[in-house]
C-alpha positions in Angstrom: 103.5 88.9 67.9 100.4 90.3 69.8 97.0 89.4 71.1 94.1 91.5 72.4 94.8 91.6 76.1 91.9 93.7 77.3 89.5 96.5 76.7 89.5 99.1 79.5 86.3 100.9 80.5 86.4 104.0 82.7 83.7 103.9 85.3 82.6 106.0 88.3 82.1 103.1 90.7 83.7 99.6 90.5 81.0 98.2 92.7 78.1 99.5 90.7 79.6 98.7 87.3 80.9 95.3 88.4 77.3 94.3 89.3 76.2 95.2 85.8 79.1 93.4 84.0 78.8 90.3 86.2 75.1 90.1 85.3 75.8 90.7 81.6 78.7 88.3 81.3 77.3 85.7 83.7 80.5 85.5 85.7 82.2 87.2 88.7 85.3 89.4 88.6 88.5 87.5 87.9 90.6 90.0 89.9 90.7 93.4 91.5 93.7 95.6 92.2 94.7 99.1 93.1 97.3 100.9 91.0 98.4 103.8 93.2 100.9 105.2 90.7 98.0 105.7 88.2 95.4 106.7 90.7 92.9 103.9 89.9 91.3 100.7 91.1 90.8 98.0 88.5 88.6 95.0 88.2 88.9 92.3 85.5 86.4 89.9 83.9 87.7 86.9 82.1 91.0 85.1 81.8 93.4 85.1 79.0 92.9 87.1 75.8 90.0 89.6 75.5 89.4 90.4 79.1 87.3 93.4 80.2 88.9 95.8 82.7 86.9 98.4 84.6 88.9 101.5 85.8 87.7 103.6 88.8 89.7 106.7 89.6 91.0 107.0 93.2 92.0 110.6 92.5 89.9 113.0 90.4 93.2 114.5 89.0 94.3 111.1 87.7 94.2 110.5 83.9 91.0 108.4 84.4 89.5 110.9 86.7 90.0 113.7 84.1 88.7 111.4 81.4 85.5 110.7 83.4 85.0 114.4 84.1 85.3 115.4 80.4 83.8 112.4 78.6 81.9 110.4 81.2 82.1 106.6 81.5 83.1 104.6 78.4 85.9 102.9 76.5 89.2 104.2 77.7 91.9 102.1 76.0 92.7 99.0 74.1 95.6 96.9 75.4 97.6 94.6 73.2 99.7 91.9 74.8 103.2 91.7 73.2 106.0 89.2 73.7 108.7 91.8 73.4 107.8 95.4 74.5 111.0 96.9 73.3 110.6 95.5 69.7 106.8 96.3 69.7 107.5 99.9 70.7 110.2 100.3 68.1 107.8 99.0 65.4 105.1 101.4 66.6 107.5 104.4 66.5 108.7 103.4 63.1 105.0 103.4 62.0 104.7 107.0 63.4 103.2 106.3 66.8 104.3 108.5 69.7 104.8 107.0 73.1 103.3 108.9 76.1 106.0 109.6 78.7 107.3 107.8 80.6 108.1 105.7 77.5 107.9 102.5 79.5 106.6 101.9 83.0 105.5 99.2 85.3 101.9 98.1 85.2 99.9 96.2 87.7 101.0 92.6 88.3 104.6 93.6 87.5 104.1 93.8 83.7 106.0 96.3 81.5 103.7 98.6 79.7 103.8 101.6 77.3 101.0 103.8 76.0 100.7 105.3 72.5 99.4 108.9 72.1 95.9 108.7 70.6 96.7 111.5 68.1 99.3 109.2 66.6 97.2 106.0 66.7 94.0 106.8 64.8 92.4 108.4 67.9 92.8 105.3 70.1 94.7 105.2 73.3 96.7 102.0 72.9 98.5 100.2 75.7 101.2 97.7 74.9 101.9 95.2 77.7 104.6 92.6 78.2 103.7 90.2 81.0 106.4 88.5 83.1 105.7 85.2 81.4 106.6 86.6 78.0 103.2 87.6 76.8 100.7 85.7 78.9 98.3 87.3 81.2 98.7 88.5 84.8 96.7 91.1 86.6 98.0 93.8 84.3 97.2 97.4 83.9 98.3 100.9 84.0 96.0 103.5 82.6 98.0 106.2 80.8 96.2 109.3 79.6 92.9 110.1 78.1 92.1 109.8 74.4 92.9 113.4 73.8 96.5 113.2 75.0 
């Protein structure tokens, strides 16, 4: 079982982009967090399914920093919330998807996440996230690699 957790957008400045998205959506950020292990700061808009996440690199050599350098701002990945990450990852691998090492990792907010290599997922960087409440939404994210990984 899955739902669309969030769409992640790589941006150069959280503050500048947050102003735009706040005005467009008519609401303020629902949360902001730094994920040092991935070299990013993140801001979310919305609650529950279908959130929008902005990703700002804190390190130009991070996956998001390299993505911005080569492609500029834009859609970075699609995250699917799953109730059982182990089973979802097994199904993905059986379907031919290739996980990006490390196979599983901790995302923001303590969620367990895995990323699927875009070359094995129709050109889309896919994040699978299992939240601590069994599939609900916390302040999740980890950013993985760029689309050409």
